[in-house]
PASEBA-1860 file (N, C-alpha, C; in nm, 3 decimals):
! residues 243
1> MRKLVIFI> 0.738/-0.866/0.546/0.713/-0.909/0.589/0.796/-0.899/0.724 ~ 0.961/-0.987/0.661/1.056/-0.949/0.745/1.135/-0.805/0.783 ~ 1.119/-0.739/0.763/1.222/-0.555/0.690/1.016/-0.566/0.862 ~ 0.909/-0.592/0.776/0.838/-0.504/0.899/0.883/-0.527/1.017 ~ 0.947/-0.712/1.099/0.931/-0.724/1.219/1.033/-0.667/1.239 ~ 1.149/-0.652/1.164/1.257/-0.564/1.245/1.283/-0.388/1.241 ~ 1.142/-0.386/1.160/1.094/-0.289/1.224/1.014/-0.225/1.321 ~ 0.952/-0.340/1.430/0.929/-0.322/1.505/0.987/-0.272/1.644
9> VFLLPVIL> 1.070/-0.391/1.592/1.134/-0.454/1.714/1.276/-0.355/1.711 ~ 1.243/-0.271/1.698/1.372/-0.126/1.677/1.338/-0.040/1.709 ~ 1.179/-0.085/1.670/1.149/0.097/1.718/1.017/0.071/1.935 ~ 1.043/-0.059/1.936/0.953/-0.124/2.002/0.971/-0.008/2.197 ~ 1.141/0.068/2.161/1.153/0.171/2.307/1.103/0.246/2.301 ~ 1.077/0.326/2.158/1.001/0.464/2.169/0.863/0.419/2.203 ~ 0.807/0.282/2.124/0.707/0.354/2.088/0.594/0.252/2.235 ~ 0.720/0.214/2.351/0.610/0.188/2.445/0.626/0.342/2.556
17> MAGFDVNI> 0.709/0.492/2.503/0.599/0.637/2.574/0.530/0.712/2.580 ~ 0.504/0.706/2.696/0.331/0.735/2.671/0.301/0.852/2.542 ~ 0.165/0.864/2.504/0.145/0.904/2.365/0.152/0.874/2.212 ~ 0.183/0.750/2.241/0.184/0.645/2.123/0.096/0.611/2.098 ~ 0.116/0.546/1.974/-0.034/0.443/1.949/0.051/0.400/1.833 ~ 0.055/0.250/1.800/0.081/0.171/1.695/-0.058/0.087/1.663 ~ -0.029/0.043/1.520/-0.165/-0.046/1.484/-0.034/-0.158/1.345 ~ -0.115/-0.246/1.455/-0.104/-0.352/1.332/-0.195/-0.342/1.210
25> EGGYVFCG> -0.190/-0.365/1.076/-0.314/-0.448/0.995/-0.199/-0.528/0.909 ~ -0.280/-0.676/0.851/-0.255/-0.782/0.842/-0.373/-0.844/0.673 ~ -0.344/-0.908/0.619/-0.504/-0.952/0.580/-0.428/-0.998/0.492 ~ -0.543/-1.087/0.319/-0.519/-1.075/0.156/-0.581/-0.951/0.146 ~ -0.499/-0.985/-0.038/-0.470/-0.931/-0.105/-0.472/-0.998/-0.217 ~ -0.615/-0.902/-0.270/-0.678/-0.947/-0.419/-0.583/-0.900/-0.523 ~ -0.605/-0.880/-0.654/-0.583/-0.804/-0.777/-0.684/-0.818/-0.858 ~ -0.687/-0.664/-0.875/-0.823/-0.620/-0.969/-0.804/-0.642/-1.179
33> YNDIQIPG> -0.618/-0.561/-1.095/-0.589/-0.540/-1.255/-0.429/-0.462/-1.241 ~ -0.388/-0.510/-1.318/-0.261/-0.455/-1.312/-0.184/-0.475/-1.463 ~ -0.132/-0.317/-1.497/-0.187/-0.356/-1.662/0.061/-0.366/-1.673 ~ 0.109/-0.375/-1.726/0.205/-0.314/-1.683/0.315/-0.297/-1.858 ~ 0.405/-0.241/-1.914/0.498/-0.219/-1.998/0.596/-0.139/-2.047 ~ 0.705/-0.213/-1.961/0.812/-0.111/-1.986/0.917/-0.182/-2.125 ~ 0.997/-0.061/-2.213/1.017/0.107/-2.159/0.866/0.098/-2.249 ~ 0.854/0.187/-2.187/0.666/0.256/-2.162/0.624/0.348/-2.316
41> DEGTEFSF> 0.658/0.365/-2.393/0.683/0.355/-2.535/0.712/0.199/-2.682 ~ 0.779/0.132/-2.586/0.793/0.015/-2.696/0.802/-0.099/-2.616 ~ 0.773/-0.107/-2.499/0.774/-0.250/-2.458/0.575/-0.364/-2.487 ~ 0.646/-0.427/-2.397/0.514/-0.545/-2.496/0.407/-0.545/-2.301 ~ 0.274/-0.465/-2.342/0.224/-0.447/-2.295/0.148/-0.613/-2.237 ~ 0.187/-0.648/-2.101/0.134/-0.718/-2.057/0.051/-0.694/-1.917 ~ -0.097/-0.831/-1.852/-0.206/-0.815/-1.784/-0.024/-0.942/-1.671 ~ -0.007/-0.898/-1.532/-0.004/-0.959/-1.461/-0.135/-1.053/-1.328
49> CDDLNYQP> -0.229/-1.016/-1.444/-0.297/-1.019/-1.318/-0.415/-1.117/-1.419 ~ -0.422/-1.110/-1.552/-0.525/-1.144/-1.627/-0.440/-1.271/-1.708 ~ -0.285/-1.212/-1.744/-0.201/-1.310/-1.848/-0.183/-1.400/-1.766 ~ -0.070/-1.390/-1.645/0.014/-1.434/-1.550/-0.178/-1.537/-1.456 ~ -0.067/-1.715/-1.360/-0.123/-1.720/-1.245/-0.148/-1.632/-1.130 ~ -0.223/-1.563/-1.087/-0.166/-1.524/-0.948/-0.286/-1.536/-0.833 ~ -0.204/-1.577/-0.764/-0.342/-1.596/-0.605/-0.402/-1.466/-0.527 ~ -0.501/-1.507/-0.468/-0.423/-1.373/-0.352/-0.378/-1.444/-0.246
57> QAYGRMHL> -0.275/-1.314/-0.182/-0.134/-1.354/-0.109/-0.185/-1.270/0.037 ~ -0.087/-1.298/0.141/-0.146/-1.244/0.247/-0.001/-1.124/0.220 ~ -0.085/-1.028/0.362/0.006/-0.879/0.338/0.035/-0.860/0.472 ~ 0.133/-0.736/0.537/0.127/-0.693/0.657/0.211/-0.528/0.619 ~ 0.136/-0.497/0.648/0.160/-0.292/0.765/0.141/-0.315/0.867 ~ 0.227/-0.192/0.943/0.263/-0.167/1.031/0.264/0.087/1.041 ~ 0.164/0.099/1.148/0.143/0.202/1.127/0.189/0.240/1.286 ~ 0.293/0.356/1.274/0.269/0.446/1.448/0.307/0.578/1.443
65> GYTINKKH> 0.226/0.635/1.554/0.176/0.755/1.539/0.202/0.893/1.659 ~ 0.183/0.936/1.618/0.194/1.075/1.786/0.116/1.145/1.777 ~ 0.054/1.173/1.911/-0.050/1.262/1.913/0.077/1.373/1.993 ~ 0.014/1.532/1.929/0.132/1.625/2.017/0.009/1.722/2.093 ~ -0.089/1.770/2.048/-0.260/1.771/2.103/-0.376/1.744/2.068 ~ -0.465/1.769/2.095/-0.575/1.738/2.038/-0.634/1.710/1.856 ~ -0.571/1.872/1.844/-0.558/1.903/1.708/-0.476/1.865/1.611 ~ -0.310/1.759/1.613/-0.236/1.765/1.575/-0.192/1.579/1.578
73> YVFATLAP> -0.145/1.575/1.457/-0.110/1.390/1.505/0.022/1.425/1.386 ~ 0.127/1.294/1.457/0.202/1.335/1.279/0.229/1.080/1.362 ~ 0.221/1.038/1.187/0.260/0.956/1.223/0.331/0.801/1.075 ~ 0.390/0.721/1.144/0.465/0.675/0.983/0.440/0.544/0.936 ~ 0.382/0.515/0.831/0.303/0.440/0.789/0.460/0.298/0.691 ~ 0.458/0.216/0.729/0.606/0.098/0.698/0.442/0.076/0.602 ~ 0.446/0.017/0.446/0.427/-0.062/0.406/0.501/-0.147/0.281 ~ 0.464/-0.289/0.321/0.615/-0.340/0.205/0.482/-0.403/0.182
81> FTVKAEGT> 0.475/-0.444/0.019/0.421/-0.472/-0.029/0.467/-0.581/-0.225 ~ 0.463/-0.721/-0.105/0.496/-0.810/-0.264/0.434/-0.952/-0.313 ~ 0.433/-0.950/-0.416/0.365/-1.040/-0.504/0.344/-1.168/-0.605 ~ 0.362/-1.241/-0.622/0.384/-1.318/-0.761/0.290/-1.347/-0.817 ~ 0.373/-1.406/-0.914/0.217/-1.464/-1.033/0.311/-1.546/-1.188 ~ 0.245/-1.724/-1.202/0.317/-1.675/-1.270/0.249/-1.762/-1.347 ~ 0.328/-1.855/-1.522/0.259/-1.865/-1.572/0.304/-1.861/-1.695 ~ 0.224/-1.826/-1.854/0.265/-1.817/-1.990/0.204/-1.723/-2.074
89> LDKNLKFG> 0.255/-1.720/-2.171/0.207/-1.570/-2.271/0.251/-1.693/-2.392 ~ 0.067/-1.593/-2.475/0.059/-1.651/-2.592/0.128/-1.525/-2.730 ~ 0.268/-1.422/-2.654/0.250/-1.338/-2.694/0.483/-1.344/-2.671 ~ 0.588/-1.326/-2.773/0.640/-1.272/-2.710/0.653/-1.128/-2.618 ~ 0.777/-1.169/-2.489/0.719/-1.048/-2.402/0.845/-0.927/-2.430 ~ 0.886/-0.835/-2.461/0.976/-0.740/-2.457/0.938/-0.715/-2.337 ~ 1.065/-0.632/-2.263/1.038/-0.645/-2.074/1.191/-0.572/-2.118 ~ 1.211/-0.453/-2.042/1.322/-0.384/-2.085/1.399/-0.325/-2.185
97> DSPPFAAG> 1.564/-0.389/-2.142/1.594/-0.292/-2.212/1.671/-0.526/-2.257 ~ 1.685/-0.564/-2.167/1.688/-0.713/-2.310/1.598/-0.774/-2.369 ~ 1.645/-0.864/-2.430/1.548/-0.976/-2.600/1.447/-0.965/-2.531 ~ 1.373/-0.998/-2.639/1.210/-1.045/-2.550/1.242/-1.174/-2.521 ~ 1.102/-1.254/-2.451/1.088/-1.367/-2.346/0.999/-1.411/-2.457 ~ 1.037/-1.513/-2.473/0.909/-1.622/-2.618/0.807/-1.660/-2.647 ~ 0.751/-1.696/-2.634/0.628/-1.688/-2.591/0.544/-1.819/-2.601 ~ 0.493/-1.912/-2.474/0.475/-1.984/-2.452/0.549/-2.039/-2.338
105> EQLTSYYN> 0.648/-1.975/-2.343/0.783/-2.047/-2.243/0.753/-2.011/-2.024 ~ 0.813/-2.068/-1.981/0.730/-2.025/-1.831/0.746/-1.890/-1.779 ~ 0.729/-1.859/-1.688/0.723/-1.673/-1.669/0.725/-1.696/-1.475 ~ 0.831/-1.637/-1.419/0.748/-1.502/-1.247/0.821/-1.426/-1.257 ~ 0.652/-1.393/-1.209/0.706/-1.239/-1.252/0.658/-1.183/-1.100 ~ 0.762/-1.077/-0.992/0.719/-1.027/-0.915/0.776/-0.862/-0.903 ~ 0.634/-0.842/-0.884/0.597/-0.713/-0.904/0.533/-0.619/-0.723 ~ 0.694/-0.599/-0.643/0.681/-0.477/-0.593/0.640/-0.329/-0.529
113> FNSWRLTW> 0.607/-0.322/-0.455/0.538/-0.216/-0.470/0.604/-0.039/-0.289 ~ 0.690/-0.147/-0.253/0.692/-0.046/-0.141/0.634/0.123/0.008 ~ 0.636/0.153/0.031/0.599/0.260/0.034/0.607/0.256/0.178 ~ 0.713/0.348/0.229/0.731/0.453/0.394/0.712/0.570/0.359 ~ 0.608/0.576/0.441/0.526/0.722/0.466/0.564/0.811/0.591 ~ 0.525/0.957/0.595/0.528/0.987/0.695/0.431/1.068/0.701 ~ 0.313/1.121/0.772/0.245/1.172/0.735/0.172/1.225/0.886 ~ 0.145/1.398/0.835/0.043/1.454/0.906/-0.113/1.542/0.886
121> RYTLIDNS> -0.106/1.572/0.980/-0.315/1.618/0.938/-0.335/1.646/1.108 ~ -0.436/1.732/1.047/-0.545/1.836/1.130/-0.641/1.821/1.213 ~ -0.691/1.857/1.302/-0.803/1.807/1.320/-0.880/1.890/1.301 ~ -0.964/1.883/1.210/-1.063/1.997/1.149/-1.193/1.997/1.274 ~ -1.271/1.864/1.242/-1.441/1.829/1.384/-1.386/1.776/1.459 ~ -1.436/1.755/1.547/-1.408/1.658/1.712/-1.511/1.695/1.787 ~ -1.626/1.605/1.791/-1.701/1.571/1.867/-1.740/1.449/1.911 ~ -1.881/1.479/1.963/-1.918/1.354/2.059/-1.936/1.238/1.918
129> RWKFALGF> -1.972/1.259/1.819/-1.963/1.162/1.689/-1.919/1.175/1.601 ~ -1.888/1.290/1.553/-1.760/1.259/1.427/-1.605/1.367/1.546 ~ -1.507/1.350/1.384/-1.395/1.384/1.361/-1.344/1.298/1.276 ~ -1.352/1.480/1.197/-1.267/1.485/1.069/-1.178/1.579/1.045 ~ -1.006/1.485/0.942/-0.913/1.587/0.939/-0.907/1.503/0.853 ~ -0.734/1.636/0.852/-0.684/1.712/0.688/-0.578/1.639/0.694 ~ -0.455/1.654/0.628/-0.377/1.647/0.556/-0.287/1.607/0.439 ~ -0.100/1.642/0.496/-0.043/1.493/0.360/0.055/1.474/0.399
137> TAKIRDAY> 0.114/1.393/0.297/0.196/1.258/0.308/0.298/1.288/0.283 ~ 0.439/1.244/0.318/0.532/1.226/0.229/0.537/1.088/0.265 ~ 0.536/1.041/0.126/0.581/0.867/0.084/0.739/0.853/-0.009 ~ 0.731/0.775/-0.007/0.874/0.756/-0.009/0.851/0.646/-0.107 ~ 0.868/0.641/-0.245/0.776/0.464/-0.383/0.916/0.354/-0.361 ~ 0.817/0.265/-0.354/1.009/0.221/-0.420/0.957/0.040/-0.482 ~ 0.911/0.139/-0.618/0.887/-0.012/-0.737/0.911/-0.084/-0.762 ~ 0.945/-0.167/-0.766/1.042/-0.248/-0.804/0.927/-0.363/-0.903
145> ISVENATR> 0.947/-0.456/-1.011/0.915/-0.544/-1.085/0.975/-0.635/-1.229 ~ 1.001/-0.737/-1.203/1.099/-0.869/-1.276/0.993/-0.950/-1.344 ~ 1.086/-1.030/-1.411/1.013/-1.102/-1.543/1.153/-1.176/-1.597 ~ 1.096/-1.362/-1.545/1.198/-1.424/-1.478/1.156/-1.568/-1.595 ~ 1.284/-1.636/-1.615/1.293/-1.774/-1.677/1.372/-1.865/-1.622 ~ 1.356/-1.966/-1.664/1.477/-2.080/-1.588/1.581/-2.021/-1.665 ~ 1.607/-1.911/-1.726/1.817/-1.861/-1.792/1.839/-1.762/-1.740 ~ 1.715/-1.609/-1.776/1.760/-1.500/-1.694/1.613/-1.441/-1.694
153> KTEFSNVG> 1.665/-1.354/-1.600/1.603/-1.217/-1.549/1.635/-1.042/-1.532 ~ 1.482/-1.030/-1.574/1.513/-0.864/-1.590/1.436/-0.793/-1.559 ~ 1.512/-0.690/-1.465/1.432/-0.651/-1.354/1.419/-0.466/-1.411 ~ 1.326/-0.393/-1.379/1.301/-0.251/-1.333/1.242/-0.159/-1.196 ~ 1.378/-0.096/-1.112/1.373/-0.083/-1.055/1.263/0.056/-1.051 ~ 1.196/0.180/-0.911/1.197/0.358/-0.947/1.233/0.352/-0.810 ~ 1.236/0.447/-0.717/1.247/0.468/-0.644/1.237/0.633/-0.641 ~ 1.088/0.705/-0.539/1.119/0.848/-0.549/0.984/0.829/-0.452
161> FVPIIHFM> 1.081/1.010/-0.457/0.961/1.051/-0.401/0.798/1.168/-0.426 ~ 0.704/1.078/-0.310/0.613/1.142/-0.369/0.487/1.205/-0.279 ~ 0.449/1.404/-0.298/0.354/1.416/-0.222/0.220/1.370/-0.232 ~ 0.155/1.335/-0.133/-0.016/1.334/-0.124/-0.067/1.388/0.003 ~ -0.219/1.369/-0.052/-0.315/1.449/0.041/-0.329/1.404/0.166 ~ -0.351/1.342/0.243/-0.464/1.279/0.370/-0.570/1.258/0.378 ~ -0.639/1.235/0.423/-0.723/1.180/0.473/-0.828/1.187/0.559 ~ -0.881/1.198/0.660/-0.924/1.074/0.764/-1.147/1.140/0.881
169> ADYQISDK> -1.193/1.072/0.745/-1.298/1.064/0.830/-1.359/0.956/0.922 ~ -1.447/0.988/1.109/-1.427/0.861/1.179/-1.609/0.916/1.224 ~ -1.671/0.825/1.203/-1.817/0.802/1.292/-1.805/0.761/1.417 ~ -1.789/0.771/1.579/-1.858/0.737/1.617/-1.977/0.619/1.626 ~ -2.029/0.492/1.663/-2.187/0.475/1.682/-2.224/0.435/1.844 ~ -2.111/0.410/1.866/-2.136/0.399/2.054/-2.014/0.401/2.056 ~ -2.018/0.448/2.265/-1.865/0.440/2.359/-1.777/0.311/2.278 ~ -1.795/0.202/2.221/-1.698/0.149/2.169/-1.733/0.035/2.095
177> LGMNITGD> -1.803/0.134/1.993/-1.821/0.080/1.825/-1.801/0.234/1.736 ~ -1.748/0.169/1.620/-1.752/0.333/1.511/-1.729/0.231/1.411 ~ -1.718/0.323/1.335/-1.661/0.336/1.154/-1.562/0.444/1.090 ~ -1.493/0.342/1.028/-1.375/0.456/0.982/-1.262/0.524/0.847 ~ -1.315/0.546/0.815/-1.244/0.585/0.669/-1.070/0.684/0.623 ~ -1.004/0.624/0.586/-0.855/0.719/0.587/-0.808/0.665/0.445 ~ -0.736/0.816/0.439/-0.679/0.752/0.321/-0.525/0.854/0.258 ~ -0.448/0.792/0.151/-0.414/0.906/0.105/-0.411/0.902/-0.045
185> ALGAPQGR> -0.417/0.999/-0.138/-0.469/1.013/-0.274/-0.437/1.172/-0.327 ~ -0.433/1.158/-0.443/-0.360/1.216/-0.551/-0.258/1.214/-0.732 ~ -0.395/1.318/-0.782/-0.402/1.242/-0.883/-0.284/1.386/-0.923 ~ -0.204/1.376/-1.063/-0.173/1.455/-1.133/-0.165/1.424/-1.294 ~ -0.067/1.485/-1.400/-0.020/1.474/-1.500/0.069/1.314/-1.539 ~ 0.130/1.352/-1.441/0.259/1.216/-1.430/0.230/1.074/-1.395 ~ 0.087/1.073/-1.318/0.052/0.996/-1.255/-0.069/1.051/-1.182 ~ -0.122/0.881/-1.072/-0.240/0.940/-1.003/-0.199/0.840/-0.905
193> AEDVRFST> -0.278/0.767/-0.699/-0.182/0.717/-0.657/-0.348/0.730/-0.567 ~ -0.452/0.605/-0.470/-0.536/0.636/-0.483/-0.466/0.482/-0.325 ~ -0.455/0.515/-0.183/-0.479/0.442/-0.077/-0.512/0.417/0.067 ~ -0.655/0.373/0.037/-0.751/0.442/0.143/-0.838/0.297/0.161 ~ -0.873/0.299/0.296/-0.945/0.231/0.372/-1.036/0.276/0.438 ~ -1.189/0.107/0.423/-1.265/0.219/0.528/-1.295/0.037/0.613 ~ -1.286/0.173/0.734/-1.351/-0.032/0.795/-1.408/-0.023/0.956 ~ -1.449/-0.130/1.085/-1.522/-0.081/1.188/-1.462/-0.120/1.322
201> YYHLNKKV> -1.449/-0.060/1.347/-1.333/-0.084/1.488/-1.426/-0.171/1.579 ~ -1.394/-0.191/1.653/-1.468/-0.207/1.848/-1.359/-0.201/1.975 ~ -1.401/-0.041/1.992/-1.234/-0.112/2.154/-1.289/-0.205/2.207 ~ -1.168/-0.259/2.245/-1.165/-0.337/2.342/-1.206/-0.317/2.514 ~ -1.079/-0.214/2.490/-1.084/-0.108/2.672/-1.026/-0.018/2.583 ~ -0.961/0.070/2.690/-0.923/0.178/2.685/-0.844/0.178/2.568 ~ -0.743/0.084/2.580/-0.583/0.088/2.533/-0.543/-0.004/2.387 ~ -0.682/-0.072/2.429/-0.661/-0.157/2.231/-0.841/-0.171/2.199
209> KLDLGYRI> -0.814/-0.141/2.093/-0.885/-0.128/2.027/-0.906/-0.210/1.895 ~ -0.955/-0.391/1.788/-0.994/-0.448/1.737/-1.026/-0.359/1.614 ~ -1.017/-0.404/1.451/-1.089/-0.357/1.355/-1.113/-0.465/1.231 ~ -1.197/-0.474/1.167/-1.245/-0.482/1.034/-1.171/-0.454/0.907 ~ -1.184/-0.476/0.842/-1.145/-0.328/0.656/-1.118/-0.392/0.557 ~ -1.213/-0.294/0.487/-1.139/-0.311/0.301/-1.056/-0.212/0.251 ~ -0.948/-0.199/0.258/-0.867/-0.136/0.158/-0.856/-0.148/0.045 ~ -0.860/-0.017/-0.070/-0.804/-0.048/-0.227/-0.714/0.058/-0.265
217> LEGGADND> -0.581/-0.042/-0.304/-0.490/0.030/-0.355/-0.501/0.047/-0.477 ~ -0.507/0.201/-0.564/-0.476/0.189/-0.678/-0.423/0.352/-0.732 ~ -0.419/0.314/-0.899/-0.236/0.410/-0.919/-0.198/0.410/-1.002 ~ -0.106/0.427/-1.092/0.026/0.421/-1.247/0.067/0.530/-1.263 ~ 0.197/0.494/-1.357/0.190/0.631/-1.438/0.222/0.581/-1.562 ~ 0.210/0.679/-1.659/0.213/0.647/-1.848/0.359/0.698/-1.877 ~ 0.446/0.698/-1.924/0.544/0.789/-1.944/0.660/0.674/-2.041 ~ 0.753/0.844/-2.066/0.777/0.699/-2.147/0.878/0.562/-2.113
225> KIYGFALF> 0.959/0.534/-1.999/1.024/0.459/-1.891/0.930/0.353/-1.844 ~ 0.774/0.294/-1.849/0.686/0.257/-1.782/0.579/0.396/-1.773 ~ 0.466/0.253/-1.809/0.290/0.221/-1.852/0.302/0.106/-1.749 ~ 0.205/0.116/-1.637/0.143/0.016/-1.570/0.029/0.148/-1.475 ~ -0.024/0.029/-1.478/-0.117/0.075/-1.382/-0.185/-0.014/-1.363 ~ -0.216/-0.032/-1.197/-0.299/-0.126/-1.175/-0.369/-0.148/-0.999 ~ -0.418/-0.151/-0.979/-0.573/-0.221/-0.884/-0.519/-0.270/-0.802 ~ -0.545/-0.310/-0.620/-0.519/-0.395/-0.575/-0.672/-0.447/-0.458
233> HYLSMGLS> -0.756/-0.548/-0.444/-0.844/-0.527/-0.334/-0.794/-0.546/-0.190 ~ -0.800/-0.528/-0.097/-0.770/-0.651/0.054/-0.858/-0.618/0.172 ~ -0.858/-0.751/0.232/-0.997/-0.792/0.303/-0.901/-0.751/0.421 ~ -0.897/-0.683/0.587/-0.727/-0.667/0.625/-0.818/-0.710/0.790 ~ -0.729/-0.715/0.932/-0.822/-0.658/0.996/-0.659/-0.644/1.082 ~ -0.703/-0.553/1.156/-0.612/-0.395/1.238/-0.638/-0.460/1.429 ~ -0.518/-0.451/1.461/-0.500/-0.449/1.627/-0.438/-0.300/1.640 ~ -0.508/-0.226/1.750/-0.400/-0.086/1.817/-0.427/-0.078/1.983
241> YQF> -0.296/-0.033/1.986/-0.301/-0.023/2.097/-0.228/0.150/2.130 ~ -0.308/0.199/2.183/-0.295/0.324/2.247/-0.188/0.315/2.364 ~ -0.079/0.373/2.417/0.072/0.361/2.528/-0.045/0.510/2.583
END
């Protein structure tokens, strides 16, 4: 959350320029599943959500966009994501290169999956009711998973570039009310990633828009370094401003 605030302050002079729009989204995130095994070929598989005690946690993200013309739209997304779980396991946990954690000892685990994205999309349909667009997202994945007990901590981190297909569909119910689905998704032999949000929005005026939505974040990878697949559900509220 601190990174999000710093990002807003740093870019404030830019987003005050005409043609820009900004969206702040926040809410609570719930875990569907999060199965982890590190290393992927010889670590101990455990569930971050089921084997440890996970509670729904607050989150926030920011979207800053610029309309080049009616067809082209470019935007950046800052999506920090960190959740925490605690508890004990009924088995020894081999995690990373360190000695196993013993069964029954109190553990704390952090799952961090920040993503920084730059997206371009092109509007294919734009009429009085419907709008549909396709594009591409360049995503920097900043992943970090840790497990610790009272005396030591073991961690795994990975930073990488991921190209993803972007899509958006919007239906205008009335002058003020509408529905929207926006997302990034791609599957490959190395893994998959989906980040999709369904929302209903209401225009307070020509510049300000409020929305309520549901977001699903799912994906993972299966290789020698890591086996990890996660599903998180978001209940969210957004505020948008058009400069």
